[in-house]
N, C-alpha and C positions, 0 to 999 in steps of 0.2 A: 195630321193632328191626332192626338190622344184622345181614347174613349174616357167618357167622364167617369169620376169612382162612383159617384151615387146620384140617384134622383129622389124626389118625393113622390112616391106611387099614386097619390091621388090627382097630383098636377100632371104627372105622365099620362095617364089613363083619361082625364078629362080633355086633355090637349090633344091625344094621340101622338104623344112625342116619337120621334124618331131619333135614333143614337147611332152615330157611325163614328168610326175611330181606330186607332190602331192601340195596341197592348204590347209592350216590351215584357217577356217571359221573364226576365229579371225583376220585374215589379211583382211577380206572383210568387210568393216563398214556397207554397207547397208543391207547384207545378215545375218551377227551377230545380228543385231536388230531383225531379224525375228525368230531366234529360241531360245530355253530355256536357261536362263541366266546361267553360270557355265558350260556348256557344251562348248568343241571345238573341234567339229568332224573335219576330214579332208576328202578333196574331191580328188578323184585321176582324172586325165584328161591326154587323149592321144588325141593330136591335130595333123593334117597334112596340110600344104600349098602346093597347087598344081596346076595345070593349065588342068590335065589330061582329065576333062570334057569338056573342050573347053571353059573354062572361068575360070578365077583364083578363087579360094574358099578355107576355111577353113573348115574342117570336121574332126570328131572323137567323142569321147564318154567322157562323165564325170559321175563319178560313185560316190557314198558315202551315207552316213547315217546320217539324220538330225535328231535332237530330237526337236519335235513340240508339243506346247501346245494346246490340243482337245478345241475349242471354244465352245463344246456343254458342256462337263462335266469337265473340266479344268485339266485332266490326262495328263501326260506327255507321249508321244509315239515316237517310232522311224519312220521315213519316209525314206523308201529307195528310192535313186536317180538311175538312169540309163538313162542317157539322150543321144540321137545320136544328135550331131550338123551339119549342113549342111548349109554354110554361104557363099553367092557370094559376092566377095571382088569387090567392085566399087569405082572409084576414082574421081567422081564427082556426083554433086546433080543431074544433069539430066542422068546420067547413073543409079543412085539408083533410080529414079522414073521408069526407063525404066524397071529396074529388079523386081520391086515390084510385077508385074502381075504373074511372073513364079518363083521366088525365093525368100529366105530371104537374102536381101541384109545388107552388112556392109561397111559403108562408111568409107574408110582410108583416113586419113586427114594427112599432113607431113610424109607420109612413115611408120606410127607407126602402127604396129599391137600389141594393149594392150591383150595380152592372160589372164592375170588374171582378167580384167575388163570383158573381154568376157565372160569368166567361170562364174564370179559373176551374169552377167546379164542375162544369160541362166539357171541358177538355180534358181534366183527370179523369171522368167517366168514362170518356172516349177512349182513353190511351190502353193499348193492349195488356192484359195482364203479364202476358209473357212476351215481351217484344223480341222479334225474328226479322232477321234482315230477308229481303226477299230469296235468296239463294237456299237459305235455310228454311224458309217458310215450304219452300218447292219440295226440298229433301223430306220434309215430314209429312206432307200431301201425299207426297209419292208412296212413302213407306206405309201410310194408312190405306192408301187406295191397294196396294200389294203387299200384304203382310208376308214376312217370310216363313218359309214352311218350316214346320217342327223338325226337329233333326230326326232321323230314322232311330224309333226306339227297338232296342234290343229285345227279340221274342224271349218272354221268360223262358227260364231253363225249366224243362217238363219236368215235373217232380210226380212221382208215385204218390199214389193215394195211401194216407200211412196207414189205412186198414187192409189194403192189399199187401202192404209189406208184413204187417204182423200176421197176416193170414198164411204168407209163404214161409216166414219163420216158424211157425206152429205146424206146419205141415213139415218141413224139412226135420223138425225133431222127432216125427212120429218115425 
């Protein structure tokens, strides 16, 4: 069963609605551009809207596996997702600014709770900035843990003090 496109935020909170379903990545324009072409993975989402914590929130999990291309070696690898979401629902910009210090706010406009867009946004935020397969990740971590020693630097050629050279030249002329 597919995840609903959106819900009315007021109704979702009043009834403590639970949303569960699958979302094909091909239905997420921005996310599908980040994965390997020709694959169409499915994300599973379980979301709950409620006020039990003392404020309106949407929380839950998103899981799935995405095919990414390693930016280091070019191989395709599977990137497992298991995201925990906990968003405070806010209904105005002032409330959003106030909530920033203690929570991840989600501004609700026109009583719309865009479930699919929320899932896509959270998955995009969770993707690595520089995707690397496990092999390349291990190499990078190993190189960081044991940096290469700097090449032997040649000792600078000893130079005479220019004033000593001048003094010798003057003494030899005498």
